[in-house]
PyMOL CGO cylinders between C-alpha atoms (Angstrom):
from pymol import cmd
from pymol.cgo import CYLINDER

trace = [
    CYLINDER, 89.30, 41.85, 74.52, 86.47, 44.20, 73.67, 0.3, 1, 1, 1, 1, 1, 1,
    CYLINDER, 86.47, 44.20, 73.67, 87.04, 47.94, 74.05, 0.3, 1, 1, 1, 1, 1, 1,
    CYLINDER, 87.04, 47.94, 74.05, 84.16, 50.38, 74.36, 0.3, 1, 1, 1, 1, 1, 1,
    CYLINDER, 84.16, 50.38, 74.36, 85.00, 54.04, 73.64, 0.3, 1, 1, 1, 1, 1, 1,
    CYLINDER, 85.00, 54.04, 73.64, 82.81, 56.92, 74.74, 0.3, 1, 1, 1, 1, 1, 1,
    CYLINDER, 82.81, 56.92, 74.74, 81.93, 59.21, 77.61, 0.3, 1, 1, 1, 1, 1, 1,
    CYLINDER, 81.93, 59.21, 77.61, 80.41, 57.78, 80.79, 0.3, 1, 1, 1, 1, 1, 1,
    CYLINDER, 80.41, 57.78, 80.79, 77.50, 60.23, 80.93, 0.3, 1, 1, 1, 1, 1, 1,
    CYLINDER, 77.50, 60.23, 80.93, 76.21, 59.27, 77.46, 0.3, 1, 1, 1, 1, 1, 1,
    CYLINDER, 76.21, 59.27, 77.46, 72.89, 57.41, 77.48, 0.3, 1, 1, 1, 1, 1, 1,
    CYLINDER, 72.89, 57.41, 77.48, 73.96, 55.24, 74.52, 0.3, 1, 1, 1, 1, 1, 1,
    CYLINDER, 73.96, 55.24, 74.52, 77.14, 54.26, 76.37, 0.3, 1, 1, 1, 1, 1, 1,
    CYLINDER, 77.14, 54.26, 76.37, 75.14, 53.33, 79.46, 0.3, 1, 1, 1, 1, 1, 1,
    CYLINDER, 75.14, 53.33, 79.46, 72.81, 51.24, 77.31, 0.3, 1, 1, 1, 1, 1, 1,
    CYLINDER, 72.81, 51.24, 77.31, 75.75, 49.54, 75.57, 0.3, 1, 1, 1, 1, 1, 1,
    CYLINDER, 75.75, 49.54, 75.57, 77.47, 48.79, 78.89, 0.3, 1, 1, 1, 1, 1, 1,
    CYLINDER, 77.47, 48.79, 78.89, 74.25, 47.21, 80.16, 0.3, 1, 1, 1, 1, 1, 1,
    CYLINDER, 74.25, 47.21, 80.16, 74.00, 45.13, 76.96, 0.3, 1, 1, 1, 1, 1, 1,
    CYLINDER, 74.00, 45.13, 76.96, 77.61, 43.93, 77.27, 0.3, 1, 1, 1, 1, 1, 1,
    CYLINDER, 77.61, 43.93, 77.27, 77.03, 42.98, 80.90, 0.3, 1, 1, 1, 1, 1, 1,
    CYLINDER, 77.03, 42.98, 80.90, 73.77, 41.22, 80.01, 0.3, 1, 1, 1, 1, 1, 1,
    CYLINDER, 73.77, 41.22, 80.01, 75.67, 39.23, 77.36, 0.3, 1, 1, 1, 1, 1, 1,
    CYLINDER, 75.67, 39.23, 77.36, 78.40, 38.49, 79.95, 0.3, 1, 1, 1, 1, 1, 1,
    CYLINDER, 78.40, 38.49, 79.95, 81.07, 40.04, 77.72, 0.3, 1, 1, 1, 1, 1, 1,
    CYLINDER, 81.07, 40.04, 77.72, 84.24, 41.33, 79.36, 0.3, 1, 1, 1, 1, 1, 1,
    CYLINDER, 84.24, 41.33, 79.36, 85.22, 44.75, 78.07, 0.3, 1, 1, 1, 1, 1, 1,
    CYLINDER, 85.22, 44.75, 78.07, 87.43, 47.69, 78.78, 0.3, 1, 1, 1, 1, 1, 1,
    CYLINDER, 87.43, 47.69, 78.78, 85.86, 51.15, 78.83, 0.3, 1, 1, 1, 1, 1, 1,
    CYLINDER, 85.86, 51.15, 78.83, 87.88, 54.12, 77.54, 0.3, 1, 1, 1, 1, 1, 1,
    CYLINDER, 87.88, 54.12, 77.54, 86.61, 57.61, 78.32, 0.3, 1, 1, 1, 1, 1, 1,
    CYLINDER, 86.61, 57.61, 78.32, 87.73, 59.49, 75.19, 0.3, 1, 1, 1, 1, 1, 1,
    CYLINDER, 87.73, 59.49, 75.19, 87.62, 62.83, 76.99, 0.3, 1, 1, 1, 1, 1, 1,
    CYLINDER, 87.62, 62.83, 76.99, 90.21, 61.64, 79.53, 0.3, 1, 1, 1, 1, 1, 1,
    CYLINDER, 90.21, 61.64, 79.53, 92.13, 59.21, 77.30, 0.3, 1, 1, 1, 1, 1, 1,
    CYLINDER, 92.13, 59.21, 77.30, 91.79, 60.30, 73.67, 0.3, 1, 1, 1, 1, 1, 1,
    CYLINDER, 91.79, 60.30, 73.67, 92.18, 57.75, 70.91, 0.3, 1, 1, 1, 1, 1, 1,
    CYLINDER, 92.18, 57.75, 70.91, 95.67, 58.12, 69.38, 0.3, 1, 1, 1, 1, 1, 1,
    CYLINDER, 95.67, 58.12, 69.38, 95.82, 59.65, 65.90, 0.3, 1, 1, 1, 1, 1, 1,
    CYLINDER, 95.82, 59.65, 65.90, 96.98, 56.48, 64.13, 0.3, 1, 1, 1, 1, 1, 1,
    CYLINDER, 96.98, 56.48, 64.13, 94.16, 54.43, 65.64, 0.3, 1, 1, 1, 1, 1, 1,
    CYLINDER, 94.16, 54.43, 65.64, 91.58, 57.13, 64.89, 0.3, 1, 1, 1, 1, 1, 1,
    CYLINDER, 91.58, 57.13, 64.89, 92.77, 57.14, 61.26, 0.3, 1, 1, 1, 1, 1, 1,
    CYLINDER, 92.77, 57.14, 61.26, 92.26, 53.35, 61.18, 0.3, 1, 1, 1, 1, 1, 1,
    CYLINDER, 92.26, 53.35, 61.18, 88.74, 53.75, 62.58, 0.3, 1, 1, 1, 1, 1, 1,
    CYLINDER, 88.74, 53.75, 62.58, 87.88, 56.40, 59.99, 0.3, 1, 1, 1, 1, 1, 1,
    CYLINDER, 87.88, 56.40, 59.99, 89.36, 54.27, 57.19, 0.3, 1, 1, 1, 1, 1, 1,
    CYLINDER, 89.36, 54.27, 57.19, 87.19, 51.30, 58.23, 0.3, 1, 1, 1, 1, 1, 1,
    CYLINDER, 87.19, 51.30, 58.23, 83.95, 53.10, 59.02, 0.3, 1, 1, 1, 1, 1, 1,
    CYLINDER, 83.95, 53.10, 59.02, 84.05, 56.38, 57.09, 0.3, 1, 1, 1, 1, 1, 1,
    CYLINDER, 84.05, 56.38, 57.09, 84.44, 59.89, 58.45, 0.3, 1, 1, 1, 1, 1, 1,
    CYLINDER, 84.44, 59.89, 58.45, 80.73, 60.64, 57.95, 0.3, 1, 1, 1, 1, 1, 1,
    CYLINDER, 80.73, 60.64, 57.95, 79.79, 57.74, 60.28, 0.3, 1, 1, 1, 1, 1, 1,
    CYLINDER, 79.79, 57.74, 60.28, 82.46, 58.45, 62.89, 0.3, 1, 1, 1, 1, 1, 1,
    CYLINDER, 82.46, 58.45, 62.89, 81.51, 62.12, 63.31, 0.3, 1, 1, 1, 1, 1, 1,
    CYLINDER, 81.51, 62.12, 63.31, 78.23, 62.65, 65.13, 0.3, 1, 1, 1, 1, 1, 1,
    CYLINDER, 78.23, 62.65, 65.13, 77.01, 65.65, 63.17, 0.3, 1, 1, 1, 1, 1, 1,
    CYLINDER, 77.01, 65.65, 63.17, 73.81, 65.80, 65.25, 0.3, 1, 1, 1, 1, 1, 1,
    CYLINDER, 73.81, 65.80, 65.25, 75.59, 65.95, 68.60, 0.3, 1, 1, 1, 1, 1, 1,
    CYLINDER, 75.59, 65.95, 68.60, 76.13, 68.95, 70.87, 0.3, 1, 1, 1, 1, 1, 1,
    CYLINDER, 76.13, 68.95, 70.87, 79.89, 69.20, 70.28, 0.3, 1, 1, 1, 1, 1, 1,
    CYLINDER, 79.89, 69.20, 70.28, 79.44, 69.42, 66.50, 0.3, 1, 1, 1, 1, 1, 1,
    CYLINDER, 79.44, 69.42, 66.50, 76.76, 72.08, 66.93, 0.3, 1, 1, 1, 1, 1, 1,
    CYLINDER, 76.76, 72.08, 66.93, 78.77, 73.98, 69.55, 0.3, 1, 1, 1, 1, 1, 1,
    CYLINDER, 78.77, 73.98, 69.55, 81.71, 74.20, 67.15, 0.3, 1, 1, 1, 1, 1, 1,
    CYLINDER, 81.71, 74.20, 67.15, 79.41, 75.49, 64.39, 0.3, 1, 1, 1, 1, 1, 1,
    CYLINDER, 79.41, 75.49, 64.39, 80.66, 72.97, 61.82, 0.3, 1, 1, 1, 1, 1, 1,
    CYLINDER, 80.66, 72.97, 61.82, 77.39, 72.51, 59.93, 0.3, 1, 1, 1, 1, 1, 1,
    CYLINDER, 77.39, 72.51, 59.93, 77.83, 75.31, 57.41, 0.3, 1, 1, 1, 1, 1, 1,
    CYLINDER, 77.83, 75.31, 57.41, 81.62, 75.28, 57.18, 0.3, 1, 1, 1, 1, 1, 1,
    CYLINDER, 81.62, 75.28, 57.18, 83.13, 73.91, 54.00, 0.3, 1, 1, 1, 1, 1, 1,
    CYLINDER, 83.13, 73.91, 54.00, 85.90, 71.82, 55.56, 0.3, 1, 1, 1, 1, 1, 1,
    CYLINDER, 85.90, 71.82, 55.56, 88.03, 69.18, 53.90, 0.3, 1, 1, 1, 1, 1, 1,
    CYLINDER, 88.03, 69.18, 53.90, 88.04, 65.64, 55.30, 0.3, 1, 1, 1, 1, 1, 1,
    CYLINDER, 88.04, 65.64, 55.30, 91.50, 66.27, 56.77, 0.3, 1, 1, 1, 1, 1, 1,
    CYLINDER, 91.50, 66.27, 56.77, 90.34, 69.47, 58.46, 0.3, 1, 1, 1, 1, 1, 1,
    CYLINDER, 90.34, 69.47, 58.46, 87.34, 67.62, 59.92, 0.3, 1, 1, 1, 1, 1, 1,
    CYLINDER, 87.34, 67.62, 59.92, 89.61, 64.78, 61.02, 0.3, 1, 1, 1, 1, 1, 1,
    CYLINDER, 89.61, 64.78, 61.02, 91.93, 67.21, 62.84, 0.3, 1, 1, 1, 1, 1, 1,
    CYLINDER, 91.93, 67.21, 62.84, 88.93, 68.71, 64.67, 0.3, 1, 1, 1, 1, 1, 1,
    CYLINDER, 88.93, 68.71, 64.67, 87.71, 65.21, 65.55, 0.3, 1, 1, 1, 1, 1, 1,
    CYLINDER, 87.71, 65.21, 65.55, 91.17, 64.32, 66.86, 0.3, 1, 1, 1, 1, 1, 1,
    CYLINDER, 91.17, 64.32, 66.86, 90.98, 67.26, 69.29, 0.3, 1, 1, 1, 1, 1, 1,
    CYLINDER, 90.98, 67.26, 69.29, 87.23, 67.00, 70.05, 0.3, 1, 1, 1, 1, 1, 1,
    CYLINDER, 87.23, 67.00, 70.05, 86.65, 63.28, 70.51, 0.3, 1, 1, 1, 1, 1, 1,
    CYLINDER, 86.65, 63.28, 70.51, 83.32, 63.93, 72.17, 0.3, 1, 1, 1, 1, 1, 1,
    CYLINDER, 83.32, 63.93, 72.17, 82.11, 64.26, 68.53, 0.3, 1, 1, 1, 1, 1, 1,
    CYLINDER, 82.11, 64.26, 68.53, 82.60, 60.53, 67.91, 0.3, 1, 1, 1, 1, 1, 1,
    CYLINDER, 82.60, 60.53, 67.91, 79.35, 58.71, 67.25, 0.3, 1, 1, 1, 1, 1, 1,
    CYLINDER, 79.35, 58.71, 67.25, 78.56, 56.36, 70.12, 0.3, 1, 1, 1, 1, 1, 1,
    CYLINDER, 78.56, 56.36, 70.12, 78.97, 53.63, 70.92, 0.3, 1, 1, 1, 1, 1, 1,
    CYLINDER, 78.97, 53.63, 70.92, 82.32, 52.86, 69.31, 0.3, 1, 1, 1, 1, 1, 1,
    CYLINDER, 82.32, 52.86, 69.31, 83.37, 49.26, 69.93, 0.3, 1, 1, 1, 1, 1, 1,
    CYLINDER, 83.37, 49.26, 69.93, 86.65, 47.57, 69.07, 0.3, 1, 1, 1, 1, 1, 1,
    CYLINDER, 86.65, 47.57, 69.07, 87.00, 43.81, 68.72, 0.3, 1, 1, 1, 1, 1, 1,
    CYLINDER, 87.00, 43.81, 68.72, 90.41, 42.67, 67.54, 0.3, 1, 1, 1, 1, 1, 1,
    CYLINDER, 90.41, 42.67, 67.54, 91.28, 44.95, 64.64, 0.3, 1, 1, 1, 1, 1, 1,
    CYLINDER, 91.28, 44.95, 64.64, 87.67, 45.69, 63.66, 0.3, 1, 1, 1, 1, 1, 1,
    CYLINDER, 87.67, 45.69, 63.66, 85.35, 48.48, 64.79, 0.3, 1, 1, 1, 1, 1, 1,
    CYLINDER, 85.35, 48.48, 64.79, 81.60, 48.92, 65.19, 0.3, 1, 1, 1, 1, 1, 1,
    CYLINDER, 81.60, 48.92, 65.19, 79.85, 52.25, 65.57, 0.3, 1, 1, 1, 1, 1, 1,
    CYLINDER, 79.85, 52.25, 65.57, 76.24, 53.15, 66.38, 0.3, 1, 1, 1, 1, 1, 1,
    CYLINDER, 76.24, 53.15, 66.38, 73.49, 51.98, 68.70, 0.3, 1, 1, 1, 1, 1, 1,
    CYLINDER, 73.49, 51.98, 68.70, 72.01, 48.95, 66.99, 0.3, 1, 1, 1, 1, 1, 1,
    CYLINDER, 72.01, 48.95, 66.99, 71.64, 46.17, 69.56, 0.3, 1, 1, 1, 1, 1, 1,
    CYLINDER, 71.64, 46.17, 69.56, 71.22, 43.37, 67.02, 0.3, 1, 1, 1, 1, 1, 1,
    CYLINDER, 71.22, 43.37, 67.02, 74.14, 44.66, 64.97, 0.3, 1, 1, 1, 1, 1, 1,
    CYLINDER, 74.14, 44.66, 64.97, 76.30, 44.86, 68.09, 0.3, 1, 1, 1, 1, 1, 1,
    CYLINDER, 76.30, 44.86, 68.09, 75.37, 41.30, 69.07, 0.3, 1, 1, 1, 1, 1, 1,
    CYLINDER, 75.37, 41.30, 69.07, 76.30, 40.02, 65.60, 0.3, 1, 1, 1, 1, 1, 1,
    CYLINDER, 76.30, 40.02, 65.60, 79.54, 42.03, 65.60, 0.3, 1, 1, 1, 1, 1, 1,
    CYLINDER, 79.54, 42.03, 65.60, 80.56, 40.56, 68.96, 0.3, 1, 1, 1, 1, 1, 1,
    CYLINDER, 80.56, 40.56, 68.96, 79.60, 36.95, 68.20, 0.3, 1, 1, 1, 1, 1, 1,
]
cmd.load_cgo(trace, "trace")
């Protein structure tokens, strides 16, 4: 089963959902604002993809929290991400025990094939 994590109002999530439906791929959608990713799974995601890729440093949540000029450790950033999962780069897709992040249609297609 494919799991798509994000927020339903996000344009990239809408685009990814349309792509998955176009490819006739069954998936489960998880709204991270209502059902946050558990800490152990989020640590797995960060270990696979890298904290710098998982955190959307150009997004409104990151800016709202004023994190740009703060000198935070990776663990401090991770703890903020755990609480503010709207900062996760989208889309975030899980297939088996692997994860994909970012809006690259061809990359997503290859990841899911």
